C-alpha positions in Angstrom: -6.2 -35.6 -35.4 -6.3 -37.0 -32.0 -6.7 -35.2 -28.6 -4.8 -36.6 -25.8 -6.0 -35.6 -22.3 -5.0 -36.6 -19.1 -7.2 -39.4 -17.2 -8.6 -38.1 -14.1 -8.3 -41.6 -12.5 -4.6 -41.9 -12.5 -1.6 -40.5 -14.1 -2.1 -42.0 -17.4 -3.3 -40.0 -20.6 -5.8 -41.5 -23.0 -7.0 -40.5 -26.2 -10.6 -39.2 -26.3 -11.9 -38.5 -29.9 -10.6 -38.0 -33.6 -11.2 -34.1 -34.5 -11.9 -33.8 -38.1 -10.0 -30.8 -39.6 -12.2 -30.6 -42.9 -13.8 -27.4 -44.1 -16.3 -27.2 -41.7 -13.9 -26.9 -38.8 -12.0 -24.0 -40.5 -15.3 -22.1 -41.4 -16.4 -22.5 -37.8 -13.1 -21.1 -36.6 -13.3 -18.2 -39.1 -16.9 -17.4 -37.9 -16.0 -17.4 -34.3 -12.7 -15.2 -35.0 -15.0 -12.6 -36.8 -17.6 -12.6 -34.1 -14.9 -12.1 -31.3 -13.2 -9.3 -33.2 -16.6 -7.4 -33.9 -17.5 -8.0 -30.0 -14.0 -6.8 -28.8 -14.4 -3.5 -31.0 -17.9 -2.7 -29.4 -16.4 -3.5 -26.1 -13.7 -1.1 -26.7 -15.6 1.8 -28.0 -18.5 1.3 -25.4 -16.4 1.2 -22.3 -14.1 4.0 -20.9 -10.5 3.7 -21.7 -7.7 2.9 -19.4 -6.2 6.4 -19.4 -9.5 7.8 -18.1 -9.5 5.3 -15.2 -5.8 6.3 -14.5 -6.7 10.0 -14.7 -9.5 9.5 -12.0 -6.9 7.7 -9.9 -4.5 10.5 -10.2 -6.9 13.1 -9.6 -8.1 11.4 -6.3 -4.5 10.8 -5.3 -3.7 14.5 -5.7 -6.7 15.4 -3.6 -5.7 13.1 -0.8 -2.4 14.7 -0.9 -3.7 17.8 -0.6 -6.0 17.0 2.2 -3.2 15.3 4.0 -0.8 18.3 3.6 -3.5 20.7 4.8 -4.2 18.4 7.8 -0.3 18.6 8.6 -0.3 22.4 8.0 -3.4 22.9 10.4 -1.5 20.6 13.1 1.8 22.7 12.8 -0.3 25.9 12.8 -2.2 25.0 15.9 1.3 24.3 17.7 2.6 27.7 16.4 -0.2 29.7 17.4 -0.4 28.1 20.8 -3.8 26.6 20.5 -2.0 23.1 21.2 0.8 22.9 23.5 4.2 22.0 21.6 5.8 20.5 24.7 3.0 18.1 25.2 3.3 17.2 21.6 6.8 16.4 21.9 6.4 14.7 25.2 3.7 12.6 23.8 5.9 11.6 20.9 8.9 10.9 23.2 6.6 9.0 25.5 5.6 6.6 22.8 9.3 6.2 21.6 10.3 5.1 25.2 7.4 2.8 25.5 8.4 1.2 22.0 11.9 1.0 23.2 11.0 -0.9 26.5 8.7 -3.2 24.4 11.7 -4.1 22.1 13.9 -4.7 25.2 11.5 -7.1 26.6 11.0 -8.9 23.3 14.9 -9.2 23.0 15.0 -10.6 26.6 12.3 -12.9 25.9 14.4 -14.2 22.7 17.4 -14.9 24.7 15.5 -16.8 27.5 13.7 -18.6 24.7 16.8 -19.8 23.1 18.6 -20.5 26.3 15.8 -23.0 27.6 14.4 -24.1 24.5 15.9 -24.9 21.1 12.8 -25.7 19.0 10.7 -22.4 19.3 12.0 -20.9 16.0 8.3 -19.6 15.3 8.0 -17.6 18.3 11.6 -16.3 18.0 10.6 -15.2 14.2 7.1 -13.4 15.5 9.1 -11.5 18.2 11.8 -10.3 15.9 9.0 -9.3 13.6 7.3 -7.3 16.1 10.5 -5.7 17.3 11.3 -4.7 13.6 8.0 -3.2 13.4 8.3 -1.3 16.7 11.8 -0.1 15.2 10.1 1.2 12.1 7.2 2.9 14.1 10.1 4.5 16.5 11.7 5.8 13.1 8.3 7.3 11.7 7.6 8.8 15.1 11.2 10.6 15.5 11.2 11.8 12.0 7.6 13.4 12.2 8.7 15.0 15.2 11.7 16.3 13.6 9.8 17.4 10.5 7.2 19.3 12.7 9.9 21.0 14.8 11.9 22.3 11.8 8.4 23.5 10.3 7.9 25.4 13.4 11.2 26.9 13.4 10.7 28.4 10.1 7.1 28.8 10.2 6.7 31.6 7.7 8.7 29.7 5.0 6.8 26.6 5.3 3.6 28.4 5.1 4.6 30.1 1.9 5.8 27.0 0.4 2.4 25.3 1.3 0.5 27.9 -0.3 2.5 28.0 -3.5 2.0 24.4 -3.7 -1.4 23.6 -2.7 -3.2 27.3 -2.9 -5.3 28.6 -0.2 -5.4 27.1 3.2 -9.2 26.7 3.6 -10.2 23.2 3.7 -13.6 23.8 1.7 -11.6 24.1 -1.6 
């Protein structure tokens, strides 16, 4: 049997050499298969399984989710108890929303002027549109967060009860 390999100097193929398919070839192939099978069995038994890896990932995911929920709870509790001014919190959120709206308007105005005076600036227009889209997503996130905090403040006792039922005690150490 001949092996045809591509020639590196051009696009032609050349015949390199003849492979002998005799008994030596098949014995070598069988020995290689047996050795690789034994090596794979040892590798599978001596290394941790994929499910162990996934369980560790799931445990760390649950722990991160718990820490995030407790951090959000602490924020709402500070607003509810008066340690942090809720009006300052809302003004801060709305201030960022207004800043982002101004930046979006500036970006869209820039796009209008670019398209009026220059037709070949498609990359700049695309970058500005991407930035505007990012700001719209950021505005949506801020407004949803403010709405969620406001609804949790409105019915704080129910929120506290649900958080305790789901995550256990409210101390950060456990």
